[in-house]
C-alpha positions as CSV (number, residue, x, y, z in Angstrom):
1,M,141.2,99.5,173.1
2,T,142.7,102.8,171.9
3,G,143.6,101.3,168.6
4,F,140.1,99.9,168.2
5,L,138.5,103.4,168.9
6,L,141.0,105.1,166.5
7,R,140.1,102.7,163.7
8,R,136.4,103.3,164.3
9,L,136.9,107.0,164.3
10,V,138.7,107.0,160.9
11,N,135.9,104.8,159.5
12,Y,133.3,107.3,160.7
13,V,135.1,110.3,159.2
14,V,135.3,108.6,155.8
15,L,131.6,107.7,156.0
16,A,130.7,111.3,156.9
17,L,132.6,112.6,153.9
18,V,131.0,110.0,151.6
19,A,127.5,110.9,152.9
20,T,128.1,114.6,152.4
21,F,129.5,114.1,148.9
22,L,126.5,112.0,147.9
23,A,124.0,114.6,149.3
24,F,126.0,117.4,147.6
25,T,125.9,115.5,144.3
26,L,122.2,114.7,144.5
27,A,121.4,118.4,145.3
28,S,123.6,119.7,142.5
29,V,122.0,117.4,139.9
30,T,118.4,118.0,140.9
31,F,118.4,121.6,142.1
32,D,118.2,124.6,139.8
33,P,119.0,127.7,141.9
34,I,119.4,129.9,138.9
35,G,115.9,129.0,137.8
36,V,114.6,129.9,141.2
37,L,116.2,133.3,140.9
38,Q,114.8,133.9,137.4
39,Q,111.3,133.1,138.6
40,R,111.3,136.0,141.1
41,N,109.0,138.9,140.3
42,P,110.5,141.1,139.2
43,P,113.4,138.9,138.0
44,P,116.9,140.0,139.0
45,P,119.2,141.6,136.4
46,A,121.3,139.3,134.2
47,A,124.5,140.6,135.9
48,T,123.1,139.5,139.3
49,I,122.3,136.0,138.0
50,D,125.8,135.7,136.4
51,A,127.4,136.8,139.7
52,K,125.3,134.2,141.6
53,R,126.3,131.5,139.1
54,H,129.9,132.4,139.7
55,D,129.5,132.4,143.5
56,L,127.9,129.0,143.4
57,H,130.7,127.7,141.1
58,L,128.1,126.3,138.7
59,D,130.6,126.4,135.9
60,Q,132.7,123.7,137.6
61,P,132.1,119.9,137.5
62,I,130.4,118.6,140.6
63,P,133.4,116.8,142.2
64,E,135.5,120.0,141.7
65,R,132.6,122.1,143.2
66,F,132.5,119.8,146.2
67,V,136.2,120.1,146.8
68,T,135.9,123.9,146.6
69,W,133.1,123.8,149.1
70,M,134.9,121.5,151.5
71,G,138.0,123.7,151.2
72,G,135.9,126.5,152.6
73,V,134.3,124.2,155.3
74,V,137.8,123.3,156.6
75,K,138.4,127.1,157.0
76,G,135.0,127.5,158.7
77,D,133.3,129.0,155.6
78,F,130.2,127.0,154.5
79,G,129.4,129.4,151.7
80,Q,126.3,131.5,151.2
81,T,122.7,130.8,150.7
82,I,120.9,131.8,147.5
83,A,119.8,135.0,149.3
84,N,123.5,135.9,149.9
85,R,123.4,135.2,153.7
86,P,126.4,133.6,155.3
87,I,125.6,130.0,156.2
88,T,128.2,129.8,159.0
89,E,126.3,132.3,161.1
90,E,123.0,130.6,160.6
91,L,124.5,127.2,161.2
92,G,125.6,128.0,164.8
93,R,122.2,129.4,165.8
94,R,120.2,126.6,164.2
95,A,122.5,123.8,165.5
96,G,122.1,125.2,169.0
97,V,118.4,125.2,168.7
98,S,118.3,121.5,167.6
99,L,120.8,120.4,170.1
100,R,119.0,122.1,173.0
101,L,115.8,120.4,172.1
102,F,116.9,117.0,171.1
103,L,119.7,116.3,173.5
104,L,117.4,116.8,176.4
105,G,114.6,114.9,174.8
106,I,116.6,111.8,173.7
107,T,118.5,111.7,177.1
108,L,115.3,111.5,179.0
109,G,113.7,109.2,176.5
110,I,116.6,106.7,176.6
111,T,116.8,106.8,180.4
112,L,113.0,106.3,180.9
113,G,112.8,103.8,178.0
114,V,115.5,101.6,179.5
115,L,114.0,101.7,182.9
116,L,110.5,100.8,181.5
117,G,111.9,98.0,179.4
118,V,113.8,96.5,182.4
119,I,110.7,96.7,184.6
120,S,108.5,95.1,181.9
121,A,111.0,92.2,181.4
122,I,111.4,91.6,185.2
123,R,107.6,91.7,185.7
124,Q,106.7,89.8,182.5
125,Y,103.0,89.1,181.9
126,K,102.0,91.2,184.8
127,F,99.8,94.4,184.8
128,S,102.8,96.8,184.5
129,D,104.1,94.8,181.5
130,Y,100.8,94.8,179.7
131,F,100.4,98.5,180.4
132,A,103.8,99.4,179.1
133,T,103.2,97.2,176.0
134,I,99.9,98.9,175.2
135,F,101.4,102.4,175.9
136,S,104.3,101.7,173.6
137,F,102.2,100.3,170.7
138,V,99.8,103.2,170.9
139,V,102.6,105.8,170.8
140,L,104.5,104.1,168.1
141,S,101.5,103.7,165.9
142,T,100.6,107.4,166.3
143,P,102.3,109.9,163.9
144,V,104.4,112.5,165.7
145,F,102.4,115.4,164.4
146,V,99.3,113.9,165.9
147,I,101.0,113.5,169.3
148,A,102.4,117.0,169.1
149,T,98.9,118.4,168.3
150,L,97.3,116.5,171.1
151,L,99.9,117.7,173.6
152,K,99.4,121.3,172.4
153,T,95.7,120.9,172.9
154,G,96.3,119.4,176.4
155,A,98.7,122.2,177.3
156,Q,96.2,124.9,176.3
157,S,93.5,123.2,178.4
158,I,95.9,123.2,181.4
159,N,96.6,126.9,180.8
160,N,92.9,127.7,180.6
161,S,92.1,125.7,183.7
162,I,94.6,127.5,185.9
163,G,94.1,130.8,184.2
164,S,97.7,131.4,183.3
165,N,100.0,130.5,180.4
166,V,102.4,128.2,182.2
167,L,103.0,125.8,179.3
168,L,104.2,127.7,176.2
169,F,104.4,125.9,173.0
170,T,105.1,128.4,170.2
171,G,108.7,129.3,169.5
172,E,111.8,128.9,171.5
173,T,111.2,132.1,173.6
174,T,108.6,134.7,174.0
175,P,109.0,137.4,171.3
176,G,110.2,140.6,172.7
177,F,110.8,139.1,176.1
178,S,112.9,141.2,178.5
179,G,113.9,140.4,182.0
180,S,116.6,139.1,184.3
181,W,118.7,136.0,183.5
182,G,116.6,133.8,185.7
183,A,113.4,135.0,184.2
184,A,114.7,134.3,180.7
185,L,115.7,130.8,181.8
186,V,112.2,130.2,183.1
187,D,110.7,131.4,179.9
188,R,112.9,129.0,177.8
189,L,112.0,126.1,180.1
190,Q,108.3,126.9,179.7
191,H,108.7,126.7,175.9
192,M,110.7,123.5,176.1
193,I,108.3,121.3,178.2
194,V,105.7,120.4,175.5
195,P,108.1,119.8,172.5
196,T,110.5,117.9,174.8
197,L,107.6,115.7,176.0
198,T,106.7,115.0,172.4
199,I,110.2,113.6,171.8
200,V,110.4,111.8,175.1
201,L,107.1,109.9,174.6
202,S,108.2,108.4,171.2
203,Q,111.7,107.6,172.5
204,V,110.4,105.9,175.6
205,A,108.0,103.8,173.5
206,Y,110.8,102.9,171.0
207,Y,113.6,102.0,173.4
208,S,111.4,100.2,176.0
209,R,110.5,97.6,173.4
210,Y,114.0,96.8,172.5
211,Q,115.3,96.9,176.1
212,R,112.5,94.5,177.2
213,S,113.5,92.0,174.5
214,A,117.2,92.4,175.3
215,M,116.6,91.9,179.0
216,L,114.4,88.9,178.5
217,D,117.2,87.2,176.6
218,V,119.5,87.7,179.6
219,L,117.1,86.7,182.4
220,G,117.4,83.0,181.7
221,S,121.1,83.0,181.2
222,D,123.5,80.7,183.0
223,F,125.8,83.5,184.3
224,L,122.9,85.1,186.2
225,R,122.1,81.9,188.0
226,T,125.8,81.4,188.7
227,A,126.0,85.0,190.2
228,Q,123.0,84.2,192.4
229,A,124.5,80.9,193.4
230,K,127.6,82.7,194.6
231,G,125.6,84.8,197.0
232,L,124.4,87.8,195.1
233,T,120.8,88.8,195.6
234,R,118.5,88.7,192.5
235,R,118.2,92.4,192.3
236,K,122.0,92.9,192.5
237,A,122.6,90.2,190.0
238,L,120.1,91.7,187.6
239,F,121.4,95.2,187.7
240,K,125.1,94.5,188.0
241,H,125.4,91.7,185.4
242,G,122.1,91.3,183.6
243,L,121.4,95.0,182.8
244,R,125.0,95.6,181.8
245,T,124.9,92.7,179.3
246,A,121.4,93.7,178.0
247,L,122.7,97.2,177.3
248,I,125.4,96.1,174.9
249,P,123.1,95.5,171.8
250,M,121.3,98.8,172.7
251,A,124.4,101.0,172.3
252,T,124.0,101.1,168.6
253,L,120.4,102.2,168.8
254,F,121.3,104.9,171.3
255,A,124.0,106.3,169.0
256,F,122.4,106.3,165.6
257,G,119.0,107.1,167.0
258,F,120.2,110.6,167.8
259,G,121.5,111.3,164.3
260,L,118.3,110.1,162.7
261,L,116.2,112.1,165.2
262,I,117.6,115.3,163.9
263,V,116.0,114.6,160.6
264,G,112.9,112.9,162.0
265,G,112.4,115.8,164.3
266,T,111.5,118.1,161.4
267,F,107.8,117.7,162.3
268,T,108.5,118.6,165.9
269,E,110.5,121.7,165.0
270,R,107.9,122.9,162.5
271,I,104.9,122.3,164.7
272,F,106.3,124.1,167.7
273,S,108.1,126.8,165.6
274,W,111.6,125.8,166.7
275,F,113.8,126.8,163.7
276,G,116.5,124.3,164.0
277,M,118.4,122.0,161.5
278,G,115.5,120.0,160.5
279,D,113.5,123.1,159.6
280,W,116.5,124.5,157.8
281,L,116.8,121.3,155.7
282,I,113.2,121.7,154.5
283,T,113.9,125.4,153.7
284,G,117.0,124.5,151.8
285,I,115.2,121.9,149.7
286,Q,112.3,124.3,149.0
287,N,114.7,127.0,147.9
288,Q,116.8,124.5,146.0
289,D,119.9,125.6,147.9
290,T,122.7,123.1,147.5
291,N,124.9,124.7,150.2
292,I,122.2,124.5,152.9
293,T,121.4,120.9,152.0
294,A,125.0,119.9,152.1
295,T,125.7,121.8,155.3
296,V,122.7,120.1,157.1
297,T,123.8,116.7,155.8
298,L,127.4,117.3,157.1
299,F,126.0,118.3,160.5
300,I,123.9,115.1,160.7
301,A,126.8,113.0,159.6
302,V,129.0,114.5,162.3
303,C,126.3,113.9,164.9
304,V,126.1,110.2,163.7
305,L,129.9,110.1,163.7
306,V,130.2,111.4,167.3
307,S,127.3,109.2,168.5
308,G,128.7,106.1,166.8
309,W,132.1,106.7,168.3
310,L,130.6,107.2,171.7
311,A,128.7,103.9,171.2
312,D,132.0,102.2,170.5
313,V,133.3,103.6,173.8
314,L,130.2,102.3,175.5
315,Y,130.7,98.9,173.9
316,A,134.3,98.8,175.2
317,A,133.1,99.8,178.7
318,L,130.3,97.2,178.8
319,D,132.0,94.3,177.0
320,P,135.5,93.3,178.3
321,R,136.1,91.3,175.1
322,I,136.3,94.5,173.1
323,R,138.9,95.9,175.5
324,I,141.0,92.7,175.1
């Protein structure tokens, strides 16, 4: 099992480097940061432009420029933005914002989605199954910015009805907030409820459909009937053997869904003014900043790498054939 996990880890590291190199190359070919500087009003002096061209290593071929950039990354230096701001400092803050928002959202979404999918499969063609199906299809067919806007409207209605701003949905914290540690925590939680619910709804709808199909494939299997014939109750056989088997094909979805959610969550971050990695990627593209784009791509690749490796660990834990 250890050898299997090490081989998979090496594969993911290589894939992360390849993905980052391709993003760096695409950004280097299509972006024109010097042109962006020259379009400023008033335009910067020629010496400033030449210095920026030297700082960005634009006189080097793209592969050599990428190696130079990665050499700095290994040392913890991700370079500077076009505005001469250190990327490393901004990276830590924005990564924290995205992880706080999406880790909680996807954890709740996966948990509730799996439970809803299992219940739908066990109670196939009953009211709860039809209700879960309709709910999932409605949520999946609704764009995330529509769901977010509806939730913001609903939150505002709740605030108006109770006469107090209990649900806050603009920004990560209240600007200029000062108070005790506990009060600051409550303020952050108030700001997290609505955007987290936006993520949870889409994740529940998505994973419940897959979990229902996976569970239905297991319900009629011979090993469940054998387990019940040996004396296990139906409930215990379903959750001890059936659910464990049905979770195996879901492990990949759990893992790679998180990495993709960082990019797909750009709408959520922008609508609720959470300035995380997705928002930073849009900013980097708008400013034609190669270093920001490559940094966000590397962050996403690392998230996928870690998630994929954890999925392999989950595979090995769920399927004894992998361990053998």
